[in-house]
N, C-alpha and C positions, 0 to 999 in steps of 0.2 A: 582265726585269720581275719585281716582287714576285708570286709565284704566288698569294698570298692574295687579290689583287685579283680573281681569277677566282671567288671564293666570294661576292662581292657580288651582291645582287639589284638589278634596276633600281629607281631611286627611284620612289615612287608617281606623281609628276607626269610622269615619263617614260613610264611604263606607260599613264597616262591619254591622253597625247598620241598614242600609238600606237593606242589604242583609238578615239580620235576622229579619227583621220586621215581616215576616209572619210565623216565626218558633216559636213553642210552645215547650219550654224545658221540658224534662222529669220530670213530678212531683214525680217520684219514687226516684229521686237522689237530694240531696242537691247540689246547683250550686257551681262550682269550676272554677275559672278564671285563665288560663294560658296565657291570651291574652295581657294584659297590663304590660309593664316592670316597675312596681313601686315597689321599695323595700318595704318589709313588716316586716323585722326583727326589734326588738325594738332599739329605739334610745339610744345610750350609755349614762349612767347616768352623766359621766363627761361633756358631752356636754349640757345636760339639765341644770346642775348646773351652767355652764359658761354662758348660755343664761340668766338664772334668775339672776346671778350676774351682767350681762351687761344691765339690764333693764334701769338704769339711762341714758344710751346712747340714749334712745328714745327722750330725751329733746333737742338733738342738730342734726343739719343738718350734714350729714356725707360728707367728702371729696370724690370726684369721684375717686381719686387715692388711696383711702384707707389709713388706718393708717400704719406708718412705721412698727409697731409690727406684723401686718398681712402680709405684703409684705415679712418681714424677715422670718416668720414662713413658708410662701410658698417656699421661696428660700431654706430654710434649709431643707424642705422636699424633694425637687428636688435633693439636694446634697446627702442626706441619701439614697434616692430611687434609683437614677440613676447615682450618682457620677458626676453630672453636676453642674457647678458653674455659677449663674447668679447674676447680679447686682439687688438687690431688689429695688433700687430707680429708675431704668430705664428700666429693662427688665421683671418686674412682674406687673400685673394689676389684683386686685380683680374683679370679675364678678358676676352677679346674676344667676349663674348656666350656664352650657355650652350651653344650648338651646338659651339663650337670647344672649350669646357671639358669637355663631356661626352665628346667624342671623345678628347681628350688624357688625361683622367683614367684612361681604361680603359688607355691605353698605359703609364701609370705603375704601375697596380695589378696588371694581369695578369702572371702568370708562365707563359708559354707552355711552359717546360720540364717542368712538373708534368702528368703524364698526366691527360687528360680535363679540362683547364681549362675551366671553364664560366662563363658570364655568364647570369643569369636576368633576363628582361624581362617586364613585363606585356604583354598581348596583347588588343586591338591596341595599337600603340605608336608612338612617334616613331622614325623609321627609323634615326636616328643611333645609337641604342643597339646595333642589330645590326651596323651597319657597323663601329663601334668595337670591338666584340667579336671580329669575324671577322678585322679587320686586326691585332688584338692577338694573334692566334694561338689564340683560344679558340673554343669552340663555344657555342651558345645553347640555352637552355630557356625555355619560355614558361608563364606563369601566366595563364590565360584570365580575362577579365572576366566577371562573372556578373550579367546584367540582373536577377535576382531579389534580388540583394544590392546594389542601387544601383551596379552595375557595379564592385563591389570586385574586386580580383585574387584569384583562388582560389590562394593560396600552397600549400594542400594538394595542388594538382595536381603539385607538384614532390615526388618521392620522396626518402627518406633518402640513397640512393645518389648521387642528383644533387646534393643539398645538400652532401654531403661533398666534392664536387669544385668546388663554386661558389666563386669568388673575388670576384665583384662582382654586386650586385643593383641594377638601376636601378628607381627609383620615380618616378612622375610624379603629383604631387598639388598643385593640381587637375589632373586627367587630360586628356591629349590622346589621343583625341577625346571622351571621355565626359564630361568635367567633374566627375567624381567626386572627393571629398576623402576621404582616409584618416582614419578616426577613430582615437582613441588606442588601442583594443584591437588594432586591426590593426597599429599601430606596435609595440605591446608584443609581438605575436606575432613580428614580423619581427626586432626586436631580440634575442629569445630564441634565434632561429635563428641570428643573427649571433654570438651568444656561444658557441653550441654548435659552429658550424662555421668561424668565423674570417673570414667574408667581409665585404667593405666595402659599404656602402650608399651609393649616389648619389641624392640626393633632388632631382630636377628641379622647381623650384617657380616657373617663369617666369610662371605664370598666377595667382599668389597674390593679386594686387590687383584682380582683376576678379571680383567675387562678388555674389551675389543675396540672401543671407540676412542677418540682422541681424549675426551673429557672423562675424568674418573667419576664413578657412580656417586650420585647424591646420598649423603647419610642422614639419619634421622635427627641427630643433634644439629647438623648443619642446616637442615630444612627448618628446624625450630628457631634457630638463630636468625635465618633469613626473614622469617615471618614475625620477628620481634618478640619471641616467647622467652623472656628472660628467666634463667633459672631452670628451664626445660621442665615445666610443670607436667607431672604424671607421665614422663617419658624416660625410659631406660633403654640405652643402646647396649648391645651385646656384641663382642667381636673376639677373635681367636687367632692364634698363630698357626693352627693346624694346616690351613690351605694357604695362607700368606707366606709362611716360612718352611712348609714341608716337615712339620714336627707333629703329626697327630698323636704320637706316643707321649709327648710331654704334657698333653692335656692342660694347656695353658691358654688363658684369655683374660678378659676383664669386662666389667660392666661400668657404665658412667651415665650421669644424668641427675634427675631430681634429688636434691640432697636429703629430703625426708624419706624417700623410698630407699635410697642407699643406706641410710641409718638403720632402717628397720630390716633391710636385707642383711646387713652386718650382724644385727642381733640374732636373726634366725640362723645364720651360718656359724656363729659362735657356738651354738648348741649343736648344730648339725655335724660339726667336726670336719669341715671341709677346707682347712687351711692349706695353702700351697707350700710345698717343700722349699726351704731356702735354696736348695741346689737348683730347683726348676726356676725359682725366681731369678737367680744369677743369670741363667741362660736366657730367660725371657727378657731381661733388660738389654742384653746384647741384641736380641732379635728386634725389639721395638726401636732400638736406636740406630738400626741400619736399613737402608733402603735399596742398596746396590743388589742384594740377593733377591729382593722382591721384584725389581725390574727384570732381572735374569729369569726368574721363575715365570713371570707373566709372559715374556717373550717365547718361552718354550710352549706355553699354552696357545699363544697366538699362531705359532708355526703349525701346531697340530690342527687347530680349527681351520686354518687357511687351507690345508691339504685335505682334510677329511670332509668338511662341509660340502664343498662342490660335488664330491663323489656321491654322497648320500643324497643330495638334493636332485640328482638324475632320477632316483627311484622312489624317494620318500618326500613327503610334505615337511620340509625342515628348512631352517634358516639359522644364520649366525645369531646367537643370543646377545643381549646387551652385555652380560657378564656371567661369571661362574664357570664351571668346567663340565656342564652338561649340555647335550643336545636333546630337545624335546620334539620328538618326530612323530607325526602322524603316519600309521601304517595303512597299506592297502587292505581292503576287506573290513576294517574297523574292529577286528577282534585281536587286541593287543596281547592277550594271553596265548591264544593259538599261535600267533606270529612269533612270540618269544620261544615257546616250546619247539616250534618247527626249526627256528634258526639254531637252537642249541643242538637239536638232534642231528640236523644235516651238516652244520658248519662248525660246531662247538664254540659258538660265540654267545656268551651270557649277557642278557640286557634285562632291565627291570620293566615289567608291564605297568603302564601308567595307572591303570585302574586300581592297583594295589596301593598307590600313594594318595588316593583320594577316597571320599565318601559320597554316596549318592545324596544330593541336595538340590532342592529346587527343580526336581524332576529329571536330573541327569547325574551321571558320574563324569566330572569334567576330566578325569584322566583316561577314561575309556577311549580306546582307538589309538593310543599313544604309547611310545616307549620312551624311557629315559636311558641315555647313553652317557656313561661317565668317561670322558677322555683323560683318564689319569695315567694310564701306561705310557711307555715310550712312543715316540712319533712313528717309528716303523710298525710296532705292534698295532697301534690305532689304525694306521693305514691299511694294514693287513686285515684287520677286523672289518673296516668299511668295505673293502673289496669283496670280502665273503658275504657281507650283508647285501651288497649290490647283486651278486650272483644268486643268492637266495631269493631276493625279491623278484628278480627277473624270471625265476623258475616257477613262481606261483601262477595258478591259472587265473 
């Protein structure tokens, strides 16, 4: 077996299952899960109809590079959303969701033969970043989020010696779990570090279309263009339809950016066997070309967060995030695991302890003392969960 598999940590939900194995949820309450970030709003009818119309595509092998019409739809969306122009033939590549692409990109970029090959991640973070780094033969370094700076990653946590060994940096904006959006000065700082040390930036932007401010979140390609970085050197943006269009089961997204990286990524994927079905491509084209369903989806989340956040703010340290569908709440007492287990036992509400989403780094676990709440269920169910959380928190000594 590949010895690198031994370096992997248990996935957060596996760890949570172990922690809750001896917990009996309250039988007096119907179960409500705010733990898993799986969109539950209905899939738009136009996507379902395009999927059905595309069923004849199941009879053909798809091309790894995808159909030109899909790449053009993705490029067109980037132009409308960010004002960014890319060549659909050389700078766009369909992928089977951002999870698969985030993992595969690391295998393309990392050179494990170089001493001390390092991947830098924000902390807390989406666990695929770490797994991709370790199975790529690299080590990880973490930039902790800073609550005093709207949970921005403290890139200054990484010293020059580590930066000199860094080959890949994962960025998540809007962030999971914090909901923080990287502002332009932070992008500028990261681009300058990339120029100095030569690492690739992978910008995970799968939550970009769920936001609560008037202005849409800044994207990585948009930031690069604003700073005059023509051709997006050493930058790849990754995005997905799962959250934007409520189709997590389609596993559809795309990457875009540096033409040389896209070329090598296509080579890797050609051998990896990760081409997107023509049927999924047909439905994806319909999704990327329509914004009405995205606006409706965003409004549903805005309604939920408007109703839930003030309820929770009465008993928890929590505020409306910039974007995404998570609340990142500090709990009284500071023991996020004990809080989550007690909430499940007494009120049958499942949440994810923040410490499971982070690693101890620079003397702390930046997820400790917090919980992640995924407001993915219907509004009434989320409000019911919030009311139970309020009752539970007020009952604590």
